[in-house]
C-alpha positions as CSV (number, residue, x, y, z in Angstrom):
1,M,0.5,-18.1,30.6
2,K,1.2,-20.7,33.2
3,V,3.8,-18.7,35.3
4,V,2.3,-15.6,34.9
5,V,-1.0,-16.4,35.9
6,S,0.6,-18.4,39.4
7,T,2.4,-15.7,40.4
8,N,0.2,-13.1,39.3
9,S,2.0,-11.1,37.1
10,A,1.1,-8.3,35.4
11,F,2.2,-8.8,31.3
12,A,2.4,-7.2,28.0
13,V,2.9,-8.9,25.0
14,K,4.6,-7.1,22.3
15,A,4.5,-8.3,18.2
16,G,5.5,-5.6,16.7
17,G,5.5,-3.0,19.2
18,H,4.2,-0.2,17.0
19,S,1.2,0.8,19.1
20,S,1.5,4.2,19.9
21,V,-0.5,3.6,23.5
22,S,1.9,3.7,26.5
23,G,2.2,0.0,27.8
24,A,0.7,-1.9,24.9
25,S,3.7,-3.7,23.9
26,N,5.9,-2.9,27.4
27,I,5.6,-2.8,30.5
28,D,7.1,-1.7,34.1
29,E,7.7,-4.1,36.9
30,G,6.1,-7.0,35.0
31,V,6.6,-9.3,32.4
32,T,6.8,-8.4,28.7
33,I,6.2,-11.2,26.5
34,D,8.7,-10.6,23.4
35,M,6.9,-12.6,20.4
36,S,9.8,-10.8,17.8
37,S,11.0,-15.0,17.5
38,M,8.1,-16.4,16.3
39,S,8.3,-14.8,13.0
40,R,8.1,-17.5,10.4
41,V,6.3,-17.3,7.1
42,E,5.6,-20.6,5.7
43,V,3.9,-21.1,2.0
44,A,1.9,-23.9,1.5
45,H,3.3,-26.5,-0.9
46,D,0.1,-25.8,-3.0
47,Q,0.8,-21.9,-2.3
48,Q,-2.6,-21.0,-1.1
49,S,-2.0,-20.1,1.8
50,V,0.6,-19.1,4.3
51,L,1.3,-19.1,8.2
52,I,2.6,-16.2,9.5
53,G,4.0,-16.2,13.0
54,T,2.7,-12.8,15.1
55,G,5.9,-11.8,15.7
56,A,6.8,-10.9,11.9
57,R,6.9,-7.9,10.3
58,W,5.0,-6.9,7.1
59,L,7.9,-6.8,5.0
60,D,9.2,-10.1,5.7
61,V,5.8,-11.5,4.7
62,Y,5.8,-9.8,1.3
63,T,9.6,-10.4,0.4
64,A,8.7,-14.3,1.1
65,L,5.6,-14.2,-1.0
66,E,7.1,-12.5,-3.7
67,Q,9.3,-15.4,-4.6
68,Y,6.2,-17.2,-5.6
69,G,4.3,-13.9,-7.3
70,L,2.2,-14.2,-4.3
71,S,0.9,-11.1,-1.8
72,V,-1.4,-11.1,0.8
73,S,-3.9,-8.6,2.7
74,G,-1.3,-7.1,5.0
75,S,-0.3,-3.8,6.1
76,R,0.9,-0.9,4.0
77,A,3.6,0.1,5.7
78,S,6.8,-2.4,5.7
79,H,7.7,-1.8,9.9
80,V,4.4,-2.9,11.2
81,G,4.3,-6.6,12.9
82,V,1.7,-8.4,11.8
83,G,0.4,-9.9,15.6
84,G,-1.5,-6.3,16.7
85,Y,-2.2,-5.5,13.2
86,V,-4.1,-8.1,12.5
87,L,-6.1,-8.4,15.7
88,G,-7.3,-4.6,15.8
89,G,-8.9,-5.4,12.1
90,G,-5.8,-4.2,9.3
91,F,-6.6,-2.0,6.9
92,S,-5.1,-2.9,3.6
93,W,-4.5,-2.6,-0.2
94,F,-6.9,-5.3,-0.5
95,S,-9.9,-4.3,2.0
96,N,-12.3,-2.8,-1.0
97,Q,-12.2,-6.9,-2.7
98,Y,-11.8,-8.5,0.6
99,G,-12.6,-6.6,3.6
100,W,-10.4,-5.9,7.0
101,T,-7.2,-8.3,7.3
102,C,-9.0,-9.9,10.1
103,D,-11.8,-11.1,7.9
104,M,-9.1,-12.8,5.9
105,V,-7.9,-14.9,8.7
106,S,-8.5,-18.6,8.1
107,E,-7.3,-19.8,11.5
108,Y,-5.1,-18.5,14.8
109,E,-3.4,-20.3,17.0
110,V,-4.2,-19.6,20.3
111,V,-2.5,-19.9,24.2
112,L,-5.0,-19.3,26.5
113,A,-4.6,-18.2,29.7
114,N,-4.4,-21.7,31.5
115,G,-1.5,-22.8,29.2
116,T,-3.8,-24.8,26.6
117,V,-2.9,-24.2,22.7
118,V,-5.7,-24.4,20.4
119,L,-6.5,-23.4,16.8
120,A,-9.4,-21.2,16.2
121,S,-11.1,-21.1,12.7
122,Y,-14.9,-21.6,11.7
123,A,-14.9,-25.2,12.3
124,H,-13.4,-25.1,15.4
125,H,-13.7,-23.0,18.2
126,S,-16.0,-20.8,16.2
127,D,-16.9,-18.4,18.8
128,L,-13.5,-17.6,19.6
129,F,-12.6,-17.3,15.8
130,W,-15.2,-14.5,15.6
131,A,-14.1,-12.8,18.7
132,L,-10.5,-13.0,17.3
133,R,-11.2,-10.4,14.3
134,G,-11.4,-6.9,15.4
135,G,-11.9,-7.9,19.6
136,G,-7.8,-7.4,20.6
137,S,-5.8,-8.9,23.1
138,S,-8.5,-9.7,25.7
139,F,-8.9,-13.7,24.6
140,G,-5.4,-15.2,24.6
141,I,-2.4,-15.0,23.0
142,V,-2.0,-15.3,19.6
143,T,0.9,-17.3,17.9
144,S,0.3,-17.4,14.3
145,F,-2.4,-16.8,11.4
146,K,-3.3,-18.3,8.2
147,L,-4.2,-16.3,5.8
148,P,-5.0,-16.7,2.0
149,T,-2.4,-15.6,-0.6
150,L,-3.4,-13.6,-3.3
151,K,-1.6,-13.8,-6.6
152,H,-1.2,-10.1,-7.0
153,P,2.3,-9.4,-7.6
154,Q,2.5,-6.3,-8.9
155,V,0.5,-3.3,-8.1
156,Y,0.6,0.4,-9.5
157,G,0.4,3.2,-7.8
158,G,2.5,5.2,-5.4
159,P,2.5,9.2,-4.4
160,I,1.0,12.4,-5.6
161,A,1.8,15.8,-3.9
162,F,-0.7,19.0,-4.4
163,D,-0.2,22.7,-4.3
164,N,-2.7,23.3,-1.4
165,N,-5.0,25.6,-3.7
166,E,-6.1,22.4,-5.2
167,L,-7.6,21.0,-2.1
168,N,-11.3,21.9,-3.0
169,N,-10.5,19.2,-6.0
170,V,-8.7,16.8,-4.1
171,F,-11.5,16.6,-1.7
172,A,-13.8,16.3,-4.1
173,S,-12.1,13.0,-5.8
174,F,-11.6,11.5,-2.3
175,E,-15.2,11.4,-1.6
176,K,-15.9,10.3,-5.3
177,L,-13.6,7.6,-4.9
178,N,-14.8,6.7,-1.6
179,R,-18.6,6.4,-2.6
180,E,-17.9,5.0,-5.9
181,A,-15.6,2.4,-4.7
182,H,-17.5,-0.5,-5.9
183,L,-17.3,0.1,-9.4
184,D,-13.5,-0.1,-9.3
185,V,-13.0,-2.8,-5.7
186,H,-9.1,-2.7,-6.6
187,S,-8.4,0.8,-6.3
188,S,-7.8,2.3,-3.0
189,G,-5.6,5.6,-1.6
190,Y,-5.1,7.7,1.5
191,L,-4.6,11.2,1.7
192,S,-1.8,12.7,4.4
193,F,-1.4,16.1,5.6
194,A,1.9,17.0,7.7
195,C,3.9,19.9,9.5
196,D,7.1,20.0,11.3
197,Q,10.2,22.4,12.3
198,R,11.4,22.1,8.5
199,H,8.2,22.7,6.4
200,K,6.4,25.8,8.1
201,E,3.9,25.2,5.3
202,V,1.1,22.3,5.8
203,Y,2.2,19.7,3.0
204,N,0.0,17.0,1.7
205,T,0.6,13.6,0.3
206,F,-2.3,11.6,-1.9
207,Y,-1.2,7.4,-2.3
208,L,-2.9,5.6,-4.1
209,I,-2.4,1.8,-5.3
210,N,-4.6,-0.1,-8.0
211,S,-3.6,-3.8,-6.6
212,R,-4.4,-5.2,-10.1
213,G,-1.5,-3.3,-11.5
214,E,-3.6,-1.2,-14.1
215,A,-2.7,2.6,-14.3
216,S,-5.4,3.2,-16.2
217,S,-8.2,2.7,-13.3
218,P,-11.0,5.3,-13.8
219,A,-11.0,5.6,-9.9
220,F,-8.1,8.0,-10.0
221,A,-9.5,10.2,-12.7
222,G,-10.6,13.1,-10.7
223,F,-6.3,12.9,-8.8
224,L,-5.0,12.7,-12.0
225,K,-6.9,15.6,-13.7
226,T,-5.7,17.8,-10.8
227,P,-2.5,19.8,-11.6
228,S,-0.1,18.1,-8.9
229,R,3.9,19.4,-7.6
230,F,5.0,16.0,-7.8
231,S,4.3,12.4,-9.1
232,H,5.4,9.0,-8.7
233,L,3.6,6.5,-10.3
234,R,4.6,3.6,-11.5
235,K,4.5,-0.7,-10.9
236,M,6.0,-2.3,-8.1
237,N,6.1,-4.9,-5.3
238,V,4.1,-4.3,-2.5
239,S,6.9,-4.5,-0.8
240,T,8.2,-1.7,-2.3
241,S,5.3,0.1,-2.0
242,A,5.2,-0.8,1.8
243,M,8.8,0.5,2.4
244,E,8.2,3.7,0.7
245,I,5.1,4.2,2.9
246,N,7.7,3.5,5.8
247,H,9.5,6.6,5.1
248,S,7.9,8.8,6.6
249,N,7.2,6.5,9.4
250,D,10.1,6.7,11.4
251,P,10.5,4.7,14.9
252,G,12.1,6.3,18.0
253,Y,9.7,8.9,19.0
254,R,6.8,9.4,21.4
255,P,4.0,9.9,19.7
256,S,0.0,10.7,20.7
257,K,-2.6,9.7,18.3
258,F,-6.5,9.9,18.1
259,T,-8.7,8.4,15.6
260,L,-12.3,9.7,14.6
261,T,-15.3,8.4,12.0
262,F,-17.2,10.5,10.1
263,R,-19.6,10.9,7.1
264,N,-17.7,10.9,3.7
265,D,-18.5,14.8,3.2
266,A,-16.0,16.6,0.9
267,A,-17.3,19.6,2.8
268,L,-16.0,18.2,6.2
269,M,-12.7,17.4,5.0
270,C,-12.2,20.7,3.9
271,D,-13.2,22.1,8.1
272,I,-10.9,19.3,9.2
273,Y,-8.3,20.4,7.2
274,S,-8.8,24.4,8.2
275,I,-9.0,23.0,12.4
276,F,-5.3,21.0,11.1
277,T,-3.6,24.0,9.6
278,Y,-4.6,26.5,12.5
279,F,-3.5,23.5,15.2
280,A,-0.4,22.8,13.3
281,G,0.2,26.4,13.1
282,T,0.7,26.8,17.0
283,V,2.7,23.8,17.7
284,D,5.8,24.9,19.5
285,Y,7.9,21.9,17.3
286,E,11.0,20.0,18.4
287,P,13.8,19.6,15.9
288,E,12.5,16.5,14.8
289,G,8.5,16.7,15.6
290,R,5.9,16.2,13.1
291,L,2.3,16.7,13.6
292,A,0.5,14.4,10.6
293,M,-3.0,14.0,10.0
294,T,-4.3,11.1,7.4
295,F,-7.8,10.8,5.4
296,Q,-8.8,6.6,4.6
297,P,-12.0,5.7,2.7
298,L,-14.0,3.3,4.7
299,T,-16.2,2.1,1.9
300,A,-19.5,0.1,1.9
301,S,-17.4,-2.6,-0.1
302,H,-14.8,-2.6,2.5
303,I,-17.5,-3.3,5.4
304,A,-19.6,-6.1,3.2
305,H,-16.9,-8.5,3.4
306,S,-16.7,-8.1,7.2
307,D,-17.8,-11.0,9.6
308,N,-16.3,-9.7,12.8
309,A,-16.5,-8.5,16.1
310,L,-16.2,-4.7,14.8
311,G,-20.1,-3.5,14.7
312,L,-19.6,-2.0,11.1
313,S,-22.5,-1.8,9.0
314,A,-22.4,-1.5,5.4
315,K,-25.5,0.9,4.9
316,D,-23.9,3.3,7.0
317,A,-20.7,3.4,4.4
318,P,-19.2,4.9,3.3
319,L,-16.8,6.6,5.6
320,I,-14.1,8.7,6.5
321,L,-11.7,7.2,8.8
322,L,-9.1,10.1,10.7
323,S,-6.2,9.6,12.1
324,V,-4.0,12.0,13.7
325,E,-0.3,11.8,15.1
326,L,2.2,14.4,17.2
327,R,5.3,13.1,17.5
328,W,8.1,14.7,19.8
329,S,11.1,13.3,21.3
330,S,11.7,14.5,24.6
331,R,9.9,13.6,27.7
332,S,9.8,16.7,29.1
333,T,7.7,18.2,26.7
334,T,5.3,15.1,27.0
335,E,2.8,17.1,28.9
336,Y,2.7,19.8,26.7
337,F,2.0,17.8,23.3
338,E,-1.0,15.3,25.1
339,D,-2.7,18.5,25.6
340,V,-2.1,19.9,21.8
341,V,-3.3,16.2,20.9
342,R,-6.3,16.4,23.6
343,R,-7.5,19.9,22.2
344,F,-6.9,18.8,18.7
345,Y,-9.4,16.1,19.1
346,Q,-11.9,18.2,21.0
347,T,-11.8,20.5,18.5
348,M,-12.9,18.0,15.4
349,R,-15.2,16.0,17.1
350,T,-17.0,19.0,18.3
351,L,-17.4,19.8,14.8
352,L,-18.2,16.5,13.6
353,E,-21.0,16.8,16.5
354,E,-22.2,19.9,15.4
355,N,-22.8,18.5,11.9
356,E,-24.3,15.0,12.8
357,A,-21.2,13.6,11.0
358,L,-19.9,11.8,13.6
359,H,-19.6,7.7,13.8
360,P,-19.5,5.8,16.6
361,F,-16.7,3.6,15.1
362,V,-13.1,3.8,16.7
363,Y,-10.4,1.9,14.8
364,L,-8.7,0.2,17.8
365,N,-5.4,0.5,16.2
366,Y,-5.4,3.9,15.6
367,A,-7.0,5.0,19.2
368,A,-5.2,6.9,22.1
369,R,-5.2,5.6,25.6
370,W,-7.9,8.0,26.7
371,Q,-10.4,7.1,23.9
372,D,-12.8,3.8,24.2
373,P,-12.7,1.4,20.7
374,F,-15.0,-1.0,22.2
375,A,-18.1,1.6,23.0
376,G,-18.1,1.7,19.3
377,Y,-18.8,-1.5,18.5
378,G,-22.1,-2.0,19.7
379,V,-23.9,-3.3,23.0
380,E,-24.5,-7.0,20.7
381,S,-21.1,-7.1,19.7
382,V,-19.7,-6.5,22.9
383,E,-22.1,-8.7,24.8
384,R,-21.0,-11.3,22.9
385,M,-17.3,-10.8,23.0
386,K,-17.8,-10.9,27.2
387,R,-19.7,-14.2,26.6
388,V,-17.0,-15.7,24.5
389,R,-14.1,-13.8,27.3
390,K,-15.9,-15.7,29.6
391,M,-15.5,-19.3,28.4
392,Y,-12.1,-18.8,27.2
393,D,-10.8,-16.6,29.9
394,P,-13.0,-17.3,32.8
395,D,-10.7,-15.8,35.6
396,S,-10.2,-12.3,33.2
397,V,-6.4,-12.8,33.2
398,F,-6.1,-11.3,29.8
399,D,-8.4,-8.5,31.2
400,I,-6.4,-8.0,35.0
401,L,-3.1,-8.8,34.5
402,Q,-2.7,-7.1,31.0
403,P,-2.9,-3.3,32.0
404,G,-1.6,-1.9,28.6
405,A,-4.8,-3.4,26.4
406,F,-8.1,-2.0,25.9
407,R,-11.1,-3.3,28.0
408,F,-14.3,-3.7,27.3
């Protein structure tokens, strides 16, 4: 950092490189700081915690912990890098029980703009510790995270696919799962839709997990009663689930992504699905292109465990977090596909605004370059983050010289 600052060089920090935002993990005519070699996974002697390098991927973490019959709150997809995922919040299969992954971090090792290395925790640099919980990369370069281990060697779940004529029942079951999450904090799931050149019809998948490995959770009753086209439910390691989910997230494409948060409502899910099917039918896909959409529950129990910068309140929950991604390969078609995504976003946003269902929260890890995640954090949270930044980065190095990062 001393060299970067002394030469006034623009820079980007790459952990896993999973972000869909151009410039977030690399930079032209600047310095890319590649953290991939900082990928250690060290289990404490008492096995109560694990120290994880920011450049590790979650598959590395899970496989290391499973040797001890342990797991950790981390990404549901194996190829995601640790650093950006945690700094943006972090959805996991344990979120209903423990909150965001960032809420479980007990210590951050951080390199500040002046080159100083500090350990931020509840006891030391507590203001920085709070800001790093959802505040992104605006305060320093985090080199490692300490997280508590979890005694969850196996989970139960997997994918289920339904006929599209059953979706009203599926949406109703999703709304109930979200609303009644406090009755079984160990159960969760997400509902995805996709369309591509090979599959002209929109297809769906509900991926469910019970983190205690229980097959009989009442939280899933509505889904399991609905006739399915395909089901592959079983006990498995978290790493197995993460690799399975990873198969639908192949790297190497040009992605454009956005997110919206809205009221937990099955009727709205149905309306959004109708918009999705319309746009899916109008896209001029490339051979390997794909349009995908995912509904994720943001439950009251999830938010209630939060002590972070995200600005969410459990009184607003349950909410649904929507993410949409379009991928393609050719640079020459980028303008066309970006325009499709913007029109898709505006149509969905208008629907939610007209129904007074839009929530201001914009999840940083799913946000488009043209979205403003920090605007949804609330004035109080943003002002507090600004004070922390002024204290630890008085010259705004991570704001001015890091152009790929979201700003506040």
